[in-house]
C-alpha positions as CSV (number, residue, x, y, z in Angstrom):
1,M,-7.2,-137.9,-112.4
2,Y,-9.3,-134.7,-112.1
3,L,-8.6,-131.1,-113.1
4,M,-9.9,-127.9,-111.5
5,G,-10.5,-124.5,-113.1
6,T,-11.3,-121.2,-111.3
7,D,-12.4,-118.0,-112.9
8,I,-12.4,-114.8,-110.9
9,G,-15.1,-112.7,-112.6
10,T,-16.2,-109.1,-112.2
11,Q,-19.4,-110.0,-110.3
12,G,-18.4,-113.5,-108.9
13,T,-16.0,-116.4,-108.9
14,K,-16.7,-119.9,-110.2
15,T,-14.7,-123.1,-109.7
16,I,-15.4,-126.4,-111.4
17,V,-14.0,-130.0,-111.3
18,V,-13.8,-132.1,-114.4
19,D,-12.4,-135.5,-115.3
20,E,-9.7,-136.1,-117.9
21,K,-12.3,-136.2,-120.7
22,G,-13.8,-132.8,-119.7
23,K,-16.9,-134.2,-118.0
24,L,-18.2,-131.8,-115.4
25,I,-18.2,-133.3,-111.9
26,S,-19.0,-130.4,-109.7
27,E,-19.1,-126.6,-109.5
28,S,-19.4,-123.7,-107.0
29,F,-20.0,-120.0,-107.3
30,R,-19.8,-116.9,-105.1
31,E,-21.1,-113.5,-105.9
32,Y,-19.8,-110.0,-104.9
33,K,-20.0,-106.4,-106.0
34,V,-17.9,-103.8,-107.8
35,I,-17.2,-100.6,-105.8
36,T,-18.3,-97.5,-107.8
37,P,-17.5,-94.5,-105.7
38,R,-18.0,-92.0,-108.5
39,P,-19.4,-92.0,-112.0
40,S,-17.1,-93.9,-114.4
41,W,-15.0,-95.3,-111.5
42,A,-15.0,-99.0,-110.8
43,E,-12.6,-100.7,-108.3
44,Q,-12.3,-103.7,-106.1
45,W,-10.1,-104.8,-103.2
46,P,-8.5,-108.2,-103.7
47,G,-9.8,-109.6,-100.4
48,V,-13.1,-110.4,-102.0
49,W,-11.4,-112.5,-104.7
50,V,-9.2,-114.4,-102.3
51,K,-12.2,-115.3,-100.1
52,A,-14.3,-116.3,-103.1
53,V,-11.5,-118.5,-104.5
54,I,-11.0,-120.3,-101.2
55,E,-14.7,-120.9,-100.7
56,T,-15.5,-122.1,-104.3
57,V,-12.4,-124.3,-104.5
58,K,-13.2,-125.9,-101.2
59,E,-16.9,-126.4,-102.0
60,S,-16.5,-127.7,-105.6
61,F,-13.8,-130.1,-104.4
62,S,-16.0,-131.3,-101.5
63,R,-18.9,-131.8,-103.8
64,A,-16.8,-133.8,-106.3
65,N,-16.3,-136.4,-103.5
66,I,-12.7,-137.3,-104.7
67,S,-9.4,-137.7,-103.0
68,P,-6.9,-134.7,-102.9
69,K,-4.4,-137.1,-104.5
70,E,-6.7,-137.3,-107.6
71,V,-6.5,-133.6,-108.3
72,A,-3.7,-133.2,-110.9
73,G,-3.8,-129.4,-110.8
74,I,-5.8,-126.2,-110.8
75,A,-5.6,-123.2,-113.2
76,I,-6.9,-119.7,-112.4
77,S,-8.2,-117.0,-114.8
78,G,-9.6,-113.7,-114.0
79,L,-11.3,-110.5,-115.1
80,Y,-9.1,-107.9,-116.8
81,G,-7.7,-106.1,-113.8
82,G,-6.9,-102.9,-115.6
83,S,-4.2,-101.2,-113.5
84,G,-3.8,-104.3,-111.4
85,I,-3.4,-104.0,-107.6
86,P,-0.6,-101.7,-106.6
87,V,1.3,-103.7,-103.9
88,D,4.3,-102.9,-101.7
89,K,7.4,-105.1,-101.3
90,N,5.4,-107.4,-99.0
91,V,2.7,-107.8,-101.6
92,E,0.3,-105.9,-99.5
93,P,-2.3,-103.8,-101.4
94,L,-1.8,-100.1,-101.3
95,Y,-5.0,-99.1,-103.2
96,P,-7.9,-100.9,-104.8
97,C,-7.5,-102.4,-108.3
98,L,-8.8,-100.1,-111.0
99,I,-10.6,-102.8,-113.0
100,W,-11.4,-102.8,-116.7
101,M,-14.7,-101.0,-116.2
102,D,-13.0,-98.0,-114.7
103,R,-12.8,-95.0,-117.0
104,R,-11.2,-92.3,-114.8
105,A,-8.0,-92.0,-116.8
106,K,-9.3,-89.5,-119.3
107,K,-6.5,-86.9,-119.0
108,E,-3.9,-89.6,-119.3
109,T,-5.6,-91.0,-122.4
110,K,-5.7,-87.5,-123.9
111,W,-2.1,-86.9,-123.1
112,V,-1.1,-90.1,-125.0
113,K,-3.2,-89.1,-128.0
114,D,-1.7,-85.7,-128.1
115,N,1.9,-86.7,-127.5
116,V,2.5,-90.2,-128.8
117,P,2.1,-90.9,-132.5
118,K,-0.6,-93.5,-133.2
119,D,1.7,-95.4,-135.5
120,K,4.3,-95.6,-132.8
121,I,2.2,-97.1,-130.0
122,F,0.3,-99.3,-132.4
123,G,3.4,-100.5,-134.2
124,I,4.9,-101.8,-130.9
125,T,1.9,-103.0,-128.9
126,G,-0.7,-103.9,-131.6
127,N,-3.1,-101.7,-129.7
128,Y,-3.9,-98.0,-129.4
129,V,-5.0,-96.0,-126.3
130,D,-8.1,-95.7,-124.2
131,S,-8.9,-95.4,-120.5
132,Y,-9.9,-99.1,-120.7
133,F,-6.3,-100.1,-121.0
134,G,-4.4,-100.7,-117.8
135,F,-1.4,-98.6,-118.7
136,T,-3.5,-95.4,-118.7
137,K,-4.9,-96.4,-115.3
138,I,-1.3,-96.9,-114.0
139,M,-0.5,-93.4,-115.3
140,W,-3.5,-92.1,-113.4
141,I,-2.2,-93.6,-110.1
142,R,1.2,-92.1,-110.8
143,D,-0.3,-88.6,-111.5
144,N,-2.9,-88.6,-108.7
145,L,-1.6,-90.8,-105.9
146,P,2.1,-90.0,-105.7
147,D,2.5,-91.7,-102.3
148,V,1.0,-94.9,-103.6
149,W,3.1,-94.7,-106.8
150,K,6.3,-94.3,-104.7
151,K,5.5,-97.3,-102.5
152,T,4.3,-99.5,-105.3
153,Y,6.6,-102.5,-105.9
154,Q,4.5,-104.1,-108.6
155,F,1.1,-103.9,-110.2
156,V,-0.5,-107.4,-109.8
157,T,-3.5,-108.7,-111.7
158,P,-6.5,-110.1,-109.8
159,K,-5.8,-113.8,-110.5
160,D,-2.0,-113.4,-110.1
161,F,-2.6,-111.9,-106.6
162,V,-4.5,-115.0,-105.7
163,I,-1.9,-117.3,-107.2
164,Y,0.8,-115.4,-105.2
165,Q,-1.2,-116.1,-102.0
166,M,-1.4,-119.8,-102.9
167,T,2.1,-120.3,-104.1
168,A,4.4,-117.3,-103.2
169,T,5.2,-117.0,-106.9
170,L,4.8,-113.4,-108.2
171,G,4.4,-113.2,-112.0
172,T,1.8,-113.0,-114.8
173,D,0.9,-114.6,-118.1
174,Y,1.2,-113.4,-121.7
175,T,-2.5,-112.5,-122.0
176,S,-2.5,-110.4,-118.9
177,A,0.7,-108.7,-119.9
178,G,-0.6,-108.0,-123.4
179,N,-4.0,-106.7,-122.3
180,L,-2.2,-104.1,-120.2
181,G,-1.4,-102.4,-123.5
182,G,0.9,-99.4,-124.0
183,V,4.1,-101.0,-122.7
184,F,3.9,-104.6,-124.0
185,D,5.7,-105.4,-127.2
186,I,3.2,-107.8,-129.0
187,R,5.9,-109.2,-131.3
188,R,8.8,-109.6,-128.8
189,K,6.4,-110.8,-126.1
190,T,8.0,-108.7,-123.4
191,W,7.8,-105.2,-121.8
192,S,8.9,-102.4,-124.0
193,E,11.5,-100.2,-122.4
194,E,11.1,-97.7,-125.1
195,M,7.3,-97.3,-124.5
196,G,7.9,-97.3,-120.8
197,K,10.2,-94.2,-121.1
198,I,7.8,-92.5,-123.5
199,L,4.8,-93.0,-121.2
200,G,6.7,-92.5,-117.9
201,I,5.9,-95.9,-116.6
202,D,8.7,-97.7,-114.8
203,I,8.5,-101.2,-116.3
204,H,10.2,-102.6,-113.2
205,K,6.9,-102.0,-111.4
206,L,5.4,-104.6,-113.8
207,P,5.6,-108.4,-113.2
208,Q,9.1,-109.6,-114.1
209,K,8.2,-113.2,-114.7
210,I,5.8,-113.8,-117.7
211,F,4.5,-117.4,-118.1
212,K,2.6,-119.2,-120.8
213,S,-1.0,-119.8,-119.7
214,S,-0.4,-123.5,-119.4
215,D,2.8,-123.2,-117.4
216,V,2.9,-124.3,-113.7
217,M,3.5,-121.0,-111.8
218,G,3.9,-122.7,-108.5
219,Y,2.6,-125.2,-106.0
220,L,-0.1,-124.9,-103.4
221,N,1.3,-124.0,-99.9
222,K,0.2,-125.6,-96.7
223,Q,-2.0,-122.7,-95.6
224,Y,-4.2,-122.8,-98.7
225,A,-4.1,-126.6,-98.8
226,D,-5.7,-126.5,-95.4
227,L,-8.2,-123.9,-96.4
228,T,-9.3,-125.6,-99.5
229,G,-8.9,-129.3,-98.8
230,L,-6.5,-129.8,-101.6
231,L,-3.1,-131.5,-101.3
232,E,-0.1,-129.3,-100.4
233,G,2.1,-129.2,-103.5
234,T,-0.8,-129.3,-106.0
235,P,0.3,-127.6,-109.2
236,V,-1.2,-124.1,-109.8
237,I,-1.3,-123.2,-113.5
238,A,-0.9,-119.6,-114.8
239,G,-4.3,-119.3,-116.6
240,G,-5.1,-116.0,-118.2
241,I,-7.6,-113.2,-118.9
242,D,-11.1,-114.6,-118.7
243,A,-12.1,-113.7,-122.3
244,P,-9.5,-115.8,-124.2
245,V,-9.8,-118.6,-121.6
246,A,-13.6,-118.6,-122.3
247,Q,-12.7,-118.6,-126.0
248,L,-10.7,-121.7,-125.4
249,S,-13.5,-123.3,-123.5
250,A,-15.6,-123.3,-126.7
251,G,-12.8,-125.0,-128.5
252,A,-11.6,-122.1,-130.6
253,L,-8.1,-122.8,-132.1
254,F,-8.2,-121.8,-135.7
255,E,-8.8,-118.8,-137.9
256,G,-12.5,-118.2,-138.6
257,E,-13.6,-119.6,-135.3
258,H,-15.1,-116.9,-133.1
259,V,-16.7,-116.7,-129.7
260,A,-18.8,-114.2,-127.8
261,M,-18.3,-114.3,-124.1
262,A,-21.4,-112.5,-122.8
263,G,-21.4,-112.1,-119.0
264,T,-21.3,-108.9,-117.1
265,S,-19.6,-107.4,-120.1
266,M,-19.2,-108.7,-123.6
267,C,-16.0,-109.9,-125.2
268,W,-16.1,-111.2,-128.7
269,G,-13.0,-112.5,-130.4
270,T,-11.2,-114.7,-132.8
271,V,-7.6,-116.0,-133.2
272,H,-5.1,-115.6,-136.0
273,D,-1.3,-115.4,-136.6
274,G,-1.0,-111.7,-136.2
275,K,-1.9,-110.4,-139.6
276,Y,-5.2,-108.8,-138.6
277,L,-4.1,-106.3,-136.0
278,T,-6.3,-103.1,-135.9
279,P,-6.3,-100.2,-133.5
280,E,-10.0,-100.4,-133.3
281,L,-9.9,-103.7,-131.5
282,V,-7.7,-105.3,-128.8
283,S,-5.0,-107.8,-129.5
284,Y,-2.6,-109.9,-127.4
285,P,-1.2,-113.4,-127.2
286,Y,-3.7,-116.3,-127.0
287,V,-3.8,-118.8,-124.1
288,V,-2.5,-121.7,-126.2
289,Y,0.3,-121.5,-128.8
290,D,1.1,-118.2,-126.9
291,D,4.2,-117.7,-129.0
292,R,2.4,-117.6,-132.4
293,L,-1.3,-117.1,-132.0
294,I,-3.0,-113.7,-131.4
295,Y,-6.4,-113.2,-129.8
296,T,-8.2,-110.2,-131.3
297,F,-11.4,-109.1,-129.7
298,G,-13.9,-106.3,-129.3
299,G,-15.7,-105.7,-126.1
300,G,-18.8,-104.0,-124.9
301,A,-18.6,-102.6,-121.4
302,T,-22.0,-103.9,-120.5
303,S,-24.0,-107.0,-121.6
304,G,-25.5,-109.0,-118.8
305,E,-25.1,-106.0,-116.5
306,L,-27.8,-104.2,-118.6
307,A,-30.3,-106.9,-117.5
308,R,-29.1,-106.9,-114.0
309,W,-29.3,-103.1,-113.7
310,F,-32.9,-103.1,-115.1
311,R,-33.9,-105.9,-112.8
312,D,-32.4,-104.3,-109.7
313,N,-34.0,-101.0,-110.3
314,F,-37.3,-101.8,-112.0
315,G,-37.9,-105.5,-111.3
316,K,-38.8,-105.6,-107.7
317,Y,-42.0,-107.5,-108.5
318,E,-40.1,-110.2,-110.5
319,K,-37.5,-110.5,-107.7
320,E,-40.3,-111.1,-105.1
321,V,-42.0,-113.7,-107.3
322,S,-38.7,-115.4,-108.0
323,D,-38.0,-115.7,-104.2
324,K,-41.4,-117.4,-103.8
325,T,-41.5,-119.6,-106.8
326,G,-37.8,-120.3,-107.7
327,I,-38.4,-119.1,-111.3
328,P,-35.4,-116.8,-112.2
329,S,-36.4,-113.1,-112.2
330,Y,-34.8,-112.7,-115.7
331,T,-37.0,-115.5,-117.0
332,L,-40.1,-113.6,-115.7
333,L,-38.9,-110.4,-117.3
334,E,-38.4,-112.2,-120.6
335,L,-41.9,-113.7,-120.5
336,E,-43.3,-110.2,-120.2
337,T,-41.6,-109.3,-123.5
338,K,-42.6,-112.2,-125.7
339,H,-45.4,-110.3,-127.4
340,I,-43.1,-107.4,-128.3
341,P,-41.8,-107.6,-131.9
342,A,-38.2,-107.3,-133.1
343,G,-37.1,-103.7,-132.6
344,S,-39.2,-103.2,-129.5
345,D,-41.7,-101.0,-131.4
346,G,-39.1,-98.4,-132.0
347,V,-37.3,-98.2,-128.6
348,I,-33.5,-98.3,-129.0
349,V,-31.0,-98.4,-126.2
350,L,-27.4,-97.3,-126.4
351,P,-25.7,-99.7,-123.9
352,Y,-23.0,-97.3,-122.9
353,F,-23.8,-97.3,-119.2
354,M,-20.1,-97.4,-118.2
355,G,-18.6,-95.6,-121.2
356,E,-17.7,-97.9,-124.1
357,R,-14.7,-99.9,-125.3
358,S,-14.5,-101.0,-128.9
359,P,-15.2,-99.9,-131.5
360,I,-16.1,-96.4,-130.4
361,W,-13.5,-96.1,-127.5
362,D,-15.4,-93.4,-125.7
363,P,-15.2,-93.2,-121.9
364,D,-17.7,-90.3,-122.0
365,A,-20.4,-92.4,-123.7
366,R,-23.6,-92.8,-121.7
367,G,-26.6,-95.0,-121.8
368,V,-29.5,-93.7,-123.9
369,I,-33.2,-94.9,-124.0
370,F,-34.6,-93.5,-127.3
371,G,-37.9,-93.6,-129.0
372,L,-40.3,-93.7,-126.0
373,S,-43.9,-92.8,-126.3
374,L,-46.9,-93.2,-124.0
375,Y,-47.6,-96.5,-125.9
376,H,-44.5,-98.1,-124.6
377,T,-44.2,-100.1,-121.4
378,R,-41.5,-101.2,-119.0
379,S,-41.3,-104.5,-121.1
380,H,-40.4,-102.6,-124.2
381,V,-37.4,-101.0,-122.5
382,Y,-36.3,-104.4,-121.1
383,K,-36.3,-106.0,-124.5
384,A,-34.5,-103.0,-126.0
385,M,-31.8,-103.6,-123.4
386,L,-31.3,-107.1,-124.6
387,E,-31.3,-105.9,-128.2
388,A,-28.7,-103.2,-127.3
389,A,-26.2,-105.9,-126.2
390,A,-26.7,-107.6,-129.5
391,Y,-26.2,-104.4,-131.5
392,S,-22.9,-103.9,-129.7
393,L,-21.8,-107.4,-130.7
394,K,-22.7,-106.7,-134.3
395,H,-20.8,-103.4,-134.3
396,N,-17.6,-105.2,-133.3
397,M,-18.1,-108.0,-135.8
398,E,-18.6,-105.4,-138.5
399,V,-15.3,-103.7,-137.7
400,A,-13.5,-107.0,-137.6
401,I,-14.8,-108.0,-141.0
402,K,-13.7,-104.6,-142.5
403,S,-10.2,-105.3,-141.1
404,G,-10.0,-108.5,-143.1
405,I,-10.9,-111.0,-140.4
406,K,-12.8,-114.1,-141.8
407,L,-15.6,-115.4,-139.7
408,N,-17.3,-118.8,-139.8
409,R,-21.1,-118.7,-140.1
410,D,-21.4,-120.1,-136.5
411,C,-20.6,-117.8,-133.5
412,W,-20.1,-119.7,-130.3
413,I,-21.5,-118.0,-127.3
414,V,-20.6,-118.6,-123.7
415,G,-21.2,-116.8,-120.4
416,G,-24.2,-116.1,-118.3
417,V,-26.2,-114.6,-121.2
418,A,-25.9,-117.9,-123.0
419,K,-28.2,-119.5,-120.4
420,S,-31.1,-117.5,-121.9
421,E,-32.3,-119.1,-125.2
422,Y,-34.5,-116.1,-125.6
423,W,-31.6,-113.6,-125.5
424,V,-29.3,-115.8,-127.6
425,K,-32.1,-115.8,-130.3
426,I,-31.9,-112.0,-130.3
427,F,-28.2,-112.2,-130.7
428,A,-28.7,-114.5,-133.7
429,D,-31.4,-112.3,-135.3
430,V,-29.4,-109.1,-134.9
431,T,-26.0,-110.3,-136.0
432,G,-27.2,-112.8,-138.7
433,F,-24.8,-115.5,-137.3
434,S,-26.0,-118.8,-136.0
435,M,-25.4,-119.1,-132.3
436,K,-23.9,-122.2,-130.7
437,R,-24.0,-122.8,-127.0
438,L,-22.0,-125.3,-125.0
439,A,-23.9,-128.3,-123.6
440,N,-22.8,-127.1,-120.1
441,D,-22.7,-123.5,-119.1
442,V,-19.2,-123.7,-117.6
443,E,-17.4,-121.0,-119.7
444,A,-13.9,-119.8,-118.6
445,P,-13.5,-122.3,-115.7
446,F,-13.8,-125.1,-118.3
447,G,-10.9,-123.5,-120.3
448,D,-9.0,-123.2,-117.0
449,A,-9.4,-126.9,-116.3
450,F,-8.1,-127.7,-119.7
451,L,-5.1,-125.5,-119.2
452,A,-4.5,-127.3,-115.9
453,G,-4.5,-130.5,-117.9
454,L,-1.9,-129.1,-120.4
455,G,0.3,-127.8,-117.6
456,T,0.3,-131.1,-115.7
457,K,0.7,-133.2,-118.9
458,V,-2.6,-135.0,-118.3
459,I,-3.5,-133.6,-121.7
460,D,-0.9,-133.8,-124.4
461,K,-1.8,-131.0,-126.9
462,P,-4.3,-128.1,-127.3
463,E,-6.3,-129.8,-130.1
464,R,-7.7,-132.1,-127.4
465,I,-10.1,-129.3,-126.4
466,K,-12.1,-130.3,-129.5
467,D,-12.8,-133.7,-127.8
468,W,-13.9,-131.9,-124.6
469,V,-16.4,-129.5,-126.1
470,K,-20.1,-130.6,-126.7
471,F,-22.7,-128.2,-128.1
472,R,-26.4,-127.8,-128.0
473,T,-28.5,-127.4,-131.2
474,E,-27.5,-124.1,-132.8
475,I,-29.9,-121.2,-132.9
476,D,-30.3,-119.8,-136.4
477,P,-31.4,-116.2,-137.2
478,D,-34.9,-115.5,-138.4
479,E,-34.5,-113.7,-141.7
480,N,-37.6,-111.5,-141.1
481,N,-36.3,-110.4,-137.8
482,K,-32.9,-109.9,-139.2
483,A,-34.3,-107.5,-141.8
484,V,-36.0,-105.5,-139.2
485,Y,-32.9,-105.3,-137.0
486,E,-30.8,-104.2,-140.0
487,K,-32.9,-101.0,-140.1
488,Y,-32.8,-100.4,-136.4
489,Y,-29.0,-101.1,-136.3
490,E,-28.3,-98.2,-138.6
491,I,-30.3,-95.9,-136.4
492,Y,-28.4,-97.4,-133.4
493,K,-25.1,-96.3,-134.9
494,A,-26.4,-92.9,-136.0
495,L,-27.9,-92.3,-132.6
496,Y,-24.5,-92.4,-131.0
497,E,-23.0,-90.0,-133.6
498,K,-25.8,-87.6,-132.9
499,T,-25.5,-87.6,-129.1
500,K,-21.8,-88.1,-128.4
501,D,-21.1,-84.3,-128.1
502,A,-23.9,-84.0,-125.6
503,M,-22.5,-87.1,-123.7
504,E,-19.1,-85.4,-123.5
505,K,-20.7,-82.2,-122.1
506,V,-22.6,-84.2,-119.5
507,S,-19.5,-86.1,-118.5
508,S,-17.5,-82.9,-118.1
509,I,-20.0,-81.5,-115.6
510,F,-19.5,-84.7,-113.5
511,D,-15.8,-84.2,-113.6
512,Q,-15.8,-80.7,-112.2
């Protein structure tokens, strides 16, 4: 039998087919864009996700050259959908999904900070408040789009919207519910009526069915069977938020194991039994052993997006050469930085191009390029961008360690950034942790396929993921580079503290 996994990402959707032992058979990918109509706004209509899922499932299945009867099931994960898609009673979208990257809910966040005791919200949800969390985005829709609020039947996550189209089952999973924050009771594993009343959120507008990530949510209907080539009735498994599913794809099951998912954004996390909750990081149920394991993570709003932004705006030459030679434009940009030492000759970038999540939780934070002189070149700035993502990871690790979390010496790294050995080496040098990459760059879809195996009983227990996962040779930190980066890292943290007031003033001008 074969298993399929699909991950709906912020910038694209990927589907894979694997066999029962986790061997990659085929894959397919489709890219799309985020809508950013105003600074700090980021939204998407669900149609792009539905289209990408249909196309990648159909293509990867076709490339696998297998019978529809041989597909045991498919699981679907997705980006953190923030507010989710507000839909009416016919599950028709009323407004775009305010995705995780959107930071417009500043007033709502301030209201919560001013009116809800920190101990109260943290005590129930295991999280605090920020415009990153979906519950503040839902409050924004309530306060600014009353007609949408009135017509909203439910707020549906990206992957759950697609699952509904495929199966007619409307629900969500524990990771998606927990990541909403604010109104999810992390201990009782259900919506908190008390917090709903305090925040003014009608919890009946939230999914009323909450599944484990390995549960079968429904079965593929004829329409989507015809569109994808799969068999009508194929089990569709709940999946989860892409970050913990990517964590699973690296084989993380036990305390001390930690994984950095570095794609468009960066999510770094670990698992524990709930004793390391901290308001500085984000916590919610894990995708396996959902009833007793907690996934705690820190996230940078930008990671791979820093490189993409630089390439799209300043890498026209590299894009042209890439089109002619087939050499990736990012590889060309990296080659141009090879002579630049650790620390980019004093250029430091703050990677807060879309505000920032943990640990600073500042929607007004902005990107900064500091330390430029006439000596510096475009390549210095590009390398400093790569280093900035690594500083962000180190900052989250530092906060976790201070909260008592124990970390193994190896950090597993997955996602698009992991394709670059050069960038992964920078992550190792900056953090001081050895970096381990998977043998195949399959990330969250791999974890999805495994969840599909659990849900269909093709796989008997979560520990089997250890048999699936194969690693490349780990990349160790260079002690000399590490020492240099330690000095620049302290400046990196101080730079934010010195500029955050100015960032807030700039942001307030945009908001007028």
